[in-house]
C-alpha positions, 0 to 999 in steps of 0.5 A, a space after each residue: 400250899 401255905 396256911 396262915 390263921 386269921 380270926 377263926 379262918 385259915 388263909 390257904 395260898 396255893 402255888 400255880 402249876 402246869 398240868 401234864 396236858 399243858 394247861 397252866 393253873 394260876 396261883 390262888 388264895 382262899 379262906 377256909 373255916 378253922 376246924 381246930 387242932 389237927 387230929 382232934 375230931 370232936 366226939 359228935 363227929 366221930 363215926 367209930 365207937 369201939 364199945 359198940 362194935 360187936 359185943 363179945 367179939 374178940 380176936 383171941 376167940 377161935 373161928 367158931 366162937 367168933 362166928 357164934 358171936 356174929 350170929 348173935 349180933 345178926 339176931 340182935 342188930 341185923 345183917 347189914 349193921 353187923 357187916 358194917 361193924 365188922 368192916 369198920 373194925 377191920 379198917 380202923 385196926 388195920 395199922 394198929 393191930 393187923 391181926 385184929 383187922 385180918 380176923 375182922 375181915 375174915 369174919 366179914 367175908 365169911 358172913 358175906 358168903 354165908 348170908 349173901 341173900 339176906 345181905 343183898 335184901 338188907 342193902 336193897 331195903 336201905 336204898 
């Protein structure tokens, strides 16, 4: 695939190829909107806000302290939002800090087991 920029649009040239089942896909050229520099997502489009993750949660805390923070978060923002924030923290930190990701996922799994009924009801209400 080759890209060429022209007036706010990117021209994409895709080579033709033959699929495993023998069907030939012809080469094509198409234009897409230029979305800026690679890796430079605008603030309005970012979905992860580290300051909003879980107030008071830290990987340095013991398991019981982290669980207390999770319980407080459940009281303030609810079951589903707390679970989603733990999941987001784990997925974002996976490559940066595996230890943080591991503890966030552990707390998320603990919450899933401890509050299974409440999480299920919260998910049903969202649908």
